[in-house]
C-alpha positions in Angstrom: -2.9 -1.5 -39.0 -0.7 -3.9 -40.8 -1.2 -3.3 -44.6 1.5 -6.1 -45.7 4.3 -8.2 -44.1 6.7 -4.9 -44.6 4.2 -2.1 -44.3 2.7 -0.9 -40.6 0.6 1.8 -39.8 -0.8 3.9 -37.0 -3.6 6.6 -36.6 -4.5 8.5 -33.8 -7.3 11.2 -33.5 -7.8 13.6 -30.4 -10.5 15.9 -29.5 -9.9 18.2 -26.8 -12.3 20.8 -24.7 -9.9 22.9 -22.6 -11.6 24.9 -20.0 -9.9 27.2 -17.4 -11.8 28.8 -14.0 -10.1 31.7 -12.9 -7.7 34.3 -14.3 -4.5 32.0 -15.3 -1.1 33.9 -16.3 -0.3 33.5 -20.4 2.5 31.2 -19.4 0.0 29.0 -16.8 -2.7 29.1 -19.6 0.0 27.9 -22.6 1.3 25.0 -19.7 -2.5 24.0 -18.8 -3.8 23.5 -22.2 -0.6 22.2 -23.7 -0.2 25.1 -25.8 -3.7 24.8 -27.6 -5.6 27.9 -25.6 -8.8 27.1 -24.2 -11.9 26.0 -26.3 -12.0 23.1 -28.5 -8.8 21.5 -30.2 -8.0 18.4 -32.4 -5.1 16.5 -32.6 -4.0 14.0 -35.0 -1.0 11.8 -35.8 0.2 9.1 -38.8 3.1 6.9 -38.6 4.0 4.5 -40.9 7.0 1.9 -41.3 8.1 0.3 -44.6 10.7 -2.7 -44.3 12.5 -2.2 -47.6 14.8 -5.1 -46.9 16.0 -7.2 -44.0 18.7 -4.4 -43.2 17.0 -1.6 -44.3 13.8 0.6 -42.7 11.9 3.9 -43.6 9.4 5.3 -41.5 7.2 8.4 -41.9 5.5 10.3 -38.8 3.2 13.1 -39.7 1.4 15.3 -36.1 -1.0 18.0 -36.6 -3.1 20.1 -34.3 -5.4 22.8 -34.2 -5.0 26.1 -31.8 -7.5 28.4 -31.2 -7.6 31.6 -33.1 -4.6 30.3 -34.8 -3.4 28.4 -38.1 -3.2 24.4 -37.7 0.5 23.2 -36.6 1.8 20.3 -39.1 5.1 18.4 -38.8 6.4 15.7 -40.4 9.7 13.7 -40.4 11.1 11.1 -42.8 13.8 8.5 -41.4 15.9 5.7 -43.2 17.8 3.4 -41.2 20.0 1.2 -41.7 21.7 -2.0 -39.9 25.5 -2.7 -40.5 
């Protein structure tokens, strides 16, 4: 999504249903389900880039996911970069 010439955004939403047949080890269950466990899970991401000037850029990355029987996991990163 381009809001203006300076602001660009991207949003992603993903739903998963993890099911494993058999009796995997706890490490195998973690690896096969990408750490989310068996059942229904959600993942979402938001990325925004803003061009402050020709030499200065700012970006925001936010990710979240659900894990079965545990609290949501949220992570965010804000970066400012300059060209010299």
